[in-house]
C-alpha positions in Angstrom: 68.2 -2.8 -101.3 68.3 0.8 -100.2 71.1 2.9 -101.4 72.4 5.9 -99.5 72.6 9.3 -101.1 75.6 11.3 -100.2 75.0 14.3 -98.0 76.7 16.6 -100.5 74.2 15.6 -103.1 71.3 16.3 -100.8 72.7 19.7 -99.8 73.2 20.7 -103.5 69.7 19.5 -104.4 68.1 21.5 -101.5 70.1 24.6 -102.5 69.0 24.4 -106.1 65.4 24.0 -105.0 65.6 26.9 -102.6 67.3 29.2 -105.3 64.6 28.2 -107.8 61.8 28.9 -105.4 63.2 32.3 -104.4 63.8 33.2 -108.0 60.2 32.2 -109.0 58.8 34.3 -106.1 60.8 37.3 -107.1 59.8 37.0 -110.7 56.1 36.7 -109.7 56.4 39.8 -107.4 58.1 41.7 -110.2 55.4 40.8 -112.7 52.6 41.8 -110.2 54.4 45.2 -109.6 54.7 45.7 -113.4 51.0 45.1 -113.7 50.3 47.8 -111.1 52.7 50.2 -112.8 50.6 49.8 -116.0 47.3 50.7 -114.3 45.8 54.1 -115.2 45.6 55.1 -111.5 49.3 54.6 -111.1 50.3 56.4 -114.2 47.9 59.3 -113.6 49.2 59.8 -110.0 52.7 60.2 -111.3 51.6 62.4 -114.1 49.9 64.7 -111.5 53.0 64.8 -109.4 55.4 65.5 -112.3 53.1 68.4 -113.5 52.8 70.1 -110.1 55.0 73.2 -109.9 55.5 72.9 -106.1 56.5 69.2 -106.3 59.0 70.0 -109.1 60.5 72.8 -107.0 60.8 70.7 -103.9 62.0 67.4 -105.4 63.9 68.6 -108.5 63.6 67.2 -111.9 63.5 64.5 -113.2 61.0 63.0 -110.7 61.3 59.2 -110.6 59.4 56.5 -108.7 61.5 54.1 -106.6 59.3 51.1 -106.5 56.8 50.1 -103.8 56.1 47.3 -101.3 53.5 45.3 -103.2 52.5 43.3 -100.2 51.7 46.4 -98.1 50.1 48.4 -100.9 47.9 45.5 -102.0 46.1 45.7 -98.7 44.8 49.1 -99.7 42.6 47.9 -102.5 38.9 47.1 -102.2 35.5 47.5 -103.8 36.7 49.9 -106.5 38.8 52.1 -104.2 42.4 52.6 -103.3 43.1 54.1 -99.9 46.5 55.9 -99.4 48.7 54.1 -101.9 52.3 55.1 -100.9 54.8 55.4 -103.7 58.4 56.4 -102.9 59.7 59.1 -105.3 62.9 61.0 -105.7 64.2 64.1 -107.6 67.6 65.7 -107.9 67.1 67.6 -104.7 65.4 65.2 -102.3 63.2 62.2 -101.8 59.7 61.7 -100.6 56.5 59.7 -100.8 53.5 60.2 -103.1 50.3 59.3 -101.3 47.2 58.9 -103.5 43.6 57.8 -103.2 41.7 56.6 -106.2 38.2 55.5 -107.0 36.7 53.5 -109.9 33.6 55.1 -111.5 32.0 54.1 -114.7 34.8 51.6 -115.5 37.5 54.3 -115.1 39.9 55.1 -112.3 40.0 58.7 -110.9 42.6 60.0 -108.6 40.5 61.6 -105.8 43.3 62.9 -103.7 47.1 63.1 -103.9 49.7 64.4 -101.5 53.5 64.6 -101.4 55.3 63.9 -98.2 59.0 64.8 -98.1 61.5 62.7 -96.2 63.1 65.8 -94.6 59.7 67.1 -93.3 57.4 64.1 -92.8 55.0 66.2 -90.6 53.7 68.2 -93.5 52.4 67.3 -96.9 52.1 69.2 -100.2 48.6 68.8 -101.6 48.8 67.7 -105.3 45.1 67.1 -105.7 42.4 68.0 -103.1 39.6 65.6 -102.2 36.5 66.4 -104.3 
């Protein structure tokens, strides 16, 4: 004998499954982003930005990172190189984007180039580190 399950029960179950799936995906995304934040190339790029007098003057202190799109930025990795990783940043005066390129040599990451793009003037970039 087949018993019928009330529609309300099915809707509740589907809702719980959807919420659980979305929560798990967000937690996984957060953990992956945290792993990137702990990488030497990420920390070094922010260190360069925060030490650059021009960036400090334009953005204002303190300079903070505002997160990044992991899906988009993960496409920029390959064969020991990172091409134009874009990291939104902000200071007390304005917001912008830190663009950096990195290369892995002898088991260490090196920032090969870094530039600051300001939201108010996206046509120009302040060079933080020149290509070698």
